[in-house]
C-alpha positions in Angstrom: 5.3 -57.6 -53.6 4.6 -53.9 -53.7 7.4 -51.3 -54.4 6.8 -49.7 -51.0 7.9 -52.9 -49.2 11.4 -52.5 -50.8 11.6 -48.8 -50.1 10.9 -48.8 -46.3 14.0 -50.9 -45.4 16.1 -48.6 -47.6 14.8 -45.5 -45.7 16.0 -46.9 -42.3 19.6 -47.4 -43.7 19.9 -44.4 -46.1 19.1 -40.7 -46.1 17.8 -40.6 -49.6 16.0 -43.2 -51.8 15.4 -42.3 -55.5 12.5 -43.7 -57.5 13.7 -43.5 -61.1 11.6 -41.2 -63.4 9.4 -40.3 -60.4 11.3 -38.5 -57.6 13.4 -39.0 -54.4 12.4 -39.6 -50.8 14.6 -37.7 -48.4 14.8 -38.4 -44.6 15.6 -35.8 -41.9 16.6 -36.4 -38.3 14.0 -35.1 -35.7 14.9 -35.0 -32.0 12.5 -36.0 -29.2 9.6 -33.6 -28.8 6.7 -32.8 -26.5 3.2 -32.6 -27.8 1.2 -30.3 -25.5 -2.2 -31.2 -27.0 -1.7 -34.9 -26.4 0.4 -34.5 -23.2 3.0 -37.0 -24.5 6.7 -37.1 -25.1 7.7 -38.6 -28.5 11.2 -40.3 -29.0 13.5 -39.1 -31.8 12.7 -40.3 -35.3 13.2 -39.7 -39.0 10.9 -37.5 -41.0 10.4 -38.3 -44.7 10.0 -35.7 -47.4 9.6 -35.9 -51.2 11.7 -34.1 -53.9 10.3 -34.4 -57.4 13.5 -33.1 -59.0 15.6 -36.2 -57.9 14.7 -38.5 -60.8 18.1 -39.9 -61.9 18.5 -43.6 -61.2 21.2 -44.2 -58.6 20.8 -48.0 -58.7 19.9 -48.3 -55.0 16.3 -49.5 -55.6 17.4 -51.8 -58.5 20.0 -53.5 -56.3 17.4 -54.1 -53.5 15.1 -55.8 -56.0 17.9 -57.9 -57.3 18.9 -59.2 -53.9 15.4 -59.7 -52.4 13.7 -61.2 -55.6 16.8 -62.9 -57.1 16.3 -61.1 -60.5 18.8 -60.1 -63.0 19.7 -56.4 -63.1 17.8 -56.0 -66.4 14.7 -57.6 -65.0 15.0 -55.6 -61.9 15.2 -52.3 -63.9 12.1 -53.4 -65.9 10.2 -54.2 -62.7 11.0 -50.7 -61.4 9.9 -49.1 -64.7 6.6 -51.0 -64.6 5.8 -49.9 -61.0 6.6 -46.3 -61.8 4.4 -46.4 -64.9 1.4 -47.7 -62.8 2.0 -44.9 -60.2 1.9 -42.2 -62.9 -1.2 -43.7 -64.6 -3.0 -43.7 -61.3 -2.0 -40.0 -60.8 -3.3 -39.2 -64.2 -6.6 -40.8 -63.6 -7.3 -39.9 -60.0 -4.6 -37.2 -59.2 -3.7 -39.4 -56.2 -1.6 -42.4 -55.5 -0.2 -44.1 -52.4 2.9 -46.0 -51.3 1.6 -48.1 -48.3 3.4 -47.4 -45.1 5.3 -44.4 -46.6 2.9 -41.7 -47.8 0.3 -40.3 -50.2 1.1 -38.4 -53.4 -1.4 -35.8 -54.7 -1.2 -33.8 -57.9 -2.5 -30.2 -57.9 -2.9 -27.9 -61.0 0.2 -25.8 -61.4 1.9 -27.0 -58.2 3.3 -30.5 -59.1 3.2 -33.4 -56.6 2.4 -33.0 -52.9 3.6 -35.6 -50.5 2.1 -36.5 -47.1 4.0 -38.9 -44.8 1.7 -41.5 -43.2 4.1 -44.0 -41.8 3.8 -45.2 -38.2 7.1 -47.0 -37.8 10.1 -45.3 -36.4 12.7 -45.3 -39.2 15.6 -44.3 -36.8 17.5 -47.5 -35.8 18.8 -46.0 -32.5 15.3 -45.1 -31.3 13.6 -48.3 -32.6 11.2 -49.7 -30.1 11.0 -46.6 -27.8 7.4 -45.8 -26.9 5.7 -42.5 -26.4 5.6 -41.3 -22.7 2.5 -39.7 -21.2 3.4 -36.7 -19.1 1.1 -34.5 -17.0 1.9 -30.8 -17.0 3.4 -29.3 -13.8 1.1 -26.8 -12.2 2.4 -23.2 -12.0 1.0 -22.7 -8.5 3.4 -25.4 -7.1 6.4 -23.8 -8.8 5.5 -20.3 -7.5 5.0 -21.4 -3.9 8.7 -21.8 -3.2 9.4 -18.2 -4.4 9.6 -15.5 -1.8 6.9 -12.9 -1.8 8.2 -9.4 -2.6 6.4 -6.3 -1.6 5.9 -3.5 -4.1 7.5 -0.1 -3.6 4.0 1.4 -3.0 3.4 -0.9 0.0 6.8 -0.5 1.6 6.9 1.7 4.7 9.8 2.7 6.8 10.2 1.5 10.4 9.6 5.0 11.7 6.4 5.4 9.8 5.1 2.2 11.4 6.2 3.3 14.9 4.5 6.7 14.4 1.2 5.2 13.4 1.3 2.7 16.4 2.1 5.6 18.7 -0.8 7.7 17.5 -3.2 4.8 17.9 -1.9 4.1 21.4 -2.2 7.8 22.4 -5.7 8.1 21.1 -6.7 4.9 23.0 -5.1 6.2 26.2 -6.9 9.6 26.0 -10.3 7.8 25.3 -9.8 5.6 28.4 -8.8 8.7 30.5 -11.9 10.7 29.5 -14.2 7.7 30.2 -12.6 7.3 33.6 -13.0 11.0 34.5 -16.6 11.0 33.4 -17.4 7.9 35.4 -15.6 9.1 38.4 -17.3 12.5 38.4 -20.8 10.9 37.9 -20.1 8.4 40.7 -20.4 5.3 38.6 -17.1 3.7 39.6 -16.8 1.3 42.5 -15.2 2.6 45.7 -12.0 0.6 45.2 -11.5 2.0 41.7 -11.8 5.6 42.7 -9.0 8.0 43.3 -8.9 11.7 44.3 -8.7 14.1 41.4 -6.0 16.8 41.5 -8.4 19.6 42.2 -9.9 17.8 45.1 -6.4 17.2 46.7 -5.7 20.9 46.2 -8.9 21.8 48.0 -8.1 19.5 50.9 -4.5 20.8 51.2 -5.6 24.5 51.2 -8.8 24.4 53.2 -7.3 23.5 56.6 -4.5 26.2 56.6 -7.0 28.9 55.5 -9.3 27.9 58.3 -6.6 27.9 61.0 -5.3 31.2 59.8 -8.6 33.1 59.7 -10.5 31.7 62.6 -8.2 33.0 65.4 -8.4 36.4 63.7 -12.2 36.2 63.7 -12.1 35.4 67.4 -9.8 38.3 68.1 -12.1 40.7 66.1 -15.0 39.4 68.2 -13.2 40.4 71.4 -12.8 43.9 70.2 -16.3 44.3 68.9 -18.0 43.2 72.1 -15.9 45.1 74.7 -15.4 48.7 75.7 -11.8 48.3 76.8 -9.2 50.0 74.5 -7.1 47.7 72.2 -3.8 48.6 73.9 -5.0 47.5 77.3 -6.2 44.2 76.0 -2.9 43.5 74.2 -1.0 44.5 77.3 -3.0 42.2 79.5 -2.3 39.1 77.6 1.5 38.7 78.3 1.0 39.8 81.9 -1.5 37.1 82.5 0.7 34.5 80.9 3.8 35.6 82.9 2.2 36.1 86.3 3.9 34.0 89.0 1.1 34.3 91.6 -2.0 32.2 90.8 -5.1 34.1 90.2 -7.9 34.1 92.8 -10.7 31.5 92.4 -13.2 34.2 91.6 -11.2 35.9 88.9 -13.2 37.2 86.0 -10.4 36.6 83.4 -11.0 33.3 81.5 -8.1 31.1 80.4 -6.8 31.6 76.9 -7.8 28.8 74.4 -5.0 27.3 72.3 -4.9 28.2 68.6 -5.1 24.6 67.4 -8.4 24.0 69.3 -9.8 27.2 67.9 -8.9 26.1 64.4 -10.4 22.7 64.8 -13.7 24.0 66.3 -14.3 27.4 64.8 -18.0 27.6 65.8 -17.7 26.2 69.4 -14.6 28.2 70.5 -15.6 30.4 73.4 -14.8 34.1 73.1 -12.6 35.3 76.0 -14.1 38.1 78.0 -12.3 41.4 78.1 -10.3 42.0 81.4 -11.8 44.5 83.8 -9.9 47.4 85.3 -9.6 45.6 88.7 -8.1 42.6 87.0 -5.5 44.8 85.2 -4.5 46.5 88.4 -4.2 43.1 90.2 -2.1 41.7 87.4 0.3 44.7 87.5 0.7 44.4 91.2 1.4 40.7 91.0 4.1 41.3 88.4 5.9 43.9 90.7 5.7 41.7 93.8 8.3 39.2 92.5 6.9 36.3 94.4 9.3 33.3 94.3 6.7 30.6 93.9 7.6 28.2 91.0 5.8 28.8 87.7 5.2 25.0 87.5 2.2 25.2 89.8 0.6 27.9 87.6 1.0 25.8 84.5 -0.3 22.7 86.4 -3.4 24.6 87.5 -4.0 25.8 83.9 -3.7 22.2 82.6 -6.3 21.1 85.1 -8.7 23.8 84.1 -8.1 22.9 80.4 -8.9 19.2 81.0 -12.1 20.2 82.8 -13.4 22.2 79.7 -16.1 20.3 77.7 -15.0 19.0 74.3 -16.3 20.9 71.3 -18.5 19.0 69.0 -17.2 18.5 65.5 -20.1 16.6 64.0 -22.1 18.4 61.4 -25.6 19.5 62.1 -28.3 17.2 60.6 -29.9 20.2 58.9 -26.7 20.8 56.8 -26.4 17.2 55.5 -28.1 15.5 52.6 -28.5 11.7 53.1 -31.0 10.7 50.3 -31.4 11.6 46.7 -33.6 14.7 46.1 -33.5 14.9 42.3 -32.1 18.5 42.4 -28.9 19.7 40.7 -26.1 20.7 43.0 -23.0 22.9 42.4 -20.1 20.8 43.9 -17.3 22.9 45.4 -15.2 20.0 46.7 -15.1 16.4 47.9 -13.5 15.2 51.1 -12.5 11.9 52.6 -13.8 12.7 56.1 -16.9 14.4 57.5 -14.8 16.8 59.7 -12.9 18.2 56.7 -16.1 18.5 54.8 -17.6 20.5 57.6 -14.7 22.9 57.6 -15.1 23.4 53.9 -18.9 24.0 54.3 -18.3 26.7 57.0 -15.8 28.5 54.7 -18.5 28.6 52.0 -21.1 29.8 54.5 -18.8 32.7 55.5 -18.5 33.5 51.8 -22.3 33.8 51.6 -23.3 30.4 50.1 -26.1 28.1 51.2 -23.7 25.2 51.6 -24.6 21.6 52.4 -22.8 18.3 52.7 -23.9 15.3 50.6 -23.1 12.1 52.4 -21.4 9.3 50.4 -23.9 7.3 48.4 -23.6 3.6 47.7 -20.3 2.9 45.9 -18.6 6.2 47.0 -16.5 7.2 49.9 -16.3 11.0 49.5 -18.3 13.7 51.3 -19.2 16.4 48.7 -19.7 20.0 49.7 -22.3 22.0 47.7 -22.2 25.7 47.0 -25.8 26.0 45.6 -28.6 23.8 44.4 -31.2 24.3 41.5 -34.1 22.4 40.2 -32.8 22.3 36.6 -29.4 21.6 35.1 -29.0 24.8 33.1 -29.2 27.0 36.1 -26.7 24.8 38.0 -24.3 25.0 35.1 -24.6 28.8 34.9 -23.8 29.2 38.6 -20.9 26.8 38.3 -19.4 28.8 35.4 -19.9 32.1 37.4 -18.1 30.6 40.4 -15.2 29.4 38.2 -14.7 32.9 36.9 -15.0 34.7 40.2 -13.0 32.3 42.4 -10.6 30.8 39.9 -11.5 27.3 41.2 -13.1 24.3 39.7 -16.9 23.7 40.2 -18.9 20.8 38.9 -22.6 19.9 38.8 -24.2 16.8 40.2 -27.7 15.5 40.2 -28.5 13.9 43.5 
């Protein structure tokens, strides 16, 4: 029986086992540990080290031989001495010896004995029979998934900064849509149901009618003075006398009825010019005023109404020579756009009085506005120059249109 077979049971029960004249084997408690390379968990165990200075015989190994082999103490000491001698002889010859199941001893020059533990049995009684556990490592991505994501200080922005950026983007998009809508509306690309009157067109419509109604009666009055030889005072005096006369005028009277101001404003070109009263008519009017005839004035107003109803209605339809129905390929300077043909005709006549060769462009397909032109040119550059000149001189908005 080899000496190592007696030493292994002693190492389980004791912390130190001395081999007389050779050295002592010292055990040390090691807790459970993880081995990352092997991916296993090892149970607690005893680690064995060798101390060459412990050579004094403590009787522990001799007592074990006495009990296990049934030898006398002297024979047991002699057996231990013989085993130690064989170990030293093997070291002297090969510089290496082994205790099976415990470890290997090697001798190096100038360094003494070196011990390497090679035992596979767990020498710790409390952990005896516990196997090694295979454990897979926990992935770091799974552990970090539950942690909240924190933004760095460089990426943090205040609430006002985010609102400001969103407001700038919204404003830019709104301006872009407005510009596209204005361009499409000016060029006539939008459908009729999507169109709306621009502010300058509404202004033109609101101001064109009052200007016409205010100036046309004045033009008619000036025409009366230009084509008569009667003095202005007599003409002015005759008007109230004719209106306040109680006696109806003779059937062959040369004084025509006065035309209302509204009719003159609505039909500026077709309004008849009242003839100047003659001297006989003035004398008859003065005599009728002094007579104080008691006939009711209602009959006079009734007769005037009958004569007014008998008058032919003035035509408000624009002449065919002043309207453009089909595309000509020329560039027109647009002075305004109107929703009805009658208003467009009024605007055209105002431009004619100002010295412009004005026309009316009838609404093309997809449009409902009548456009009034101030001039037309074969090229775009000339039309734009004329539009700019009119903007400066009239302080109004003029656009160009190819039609």
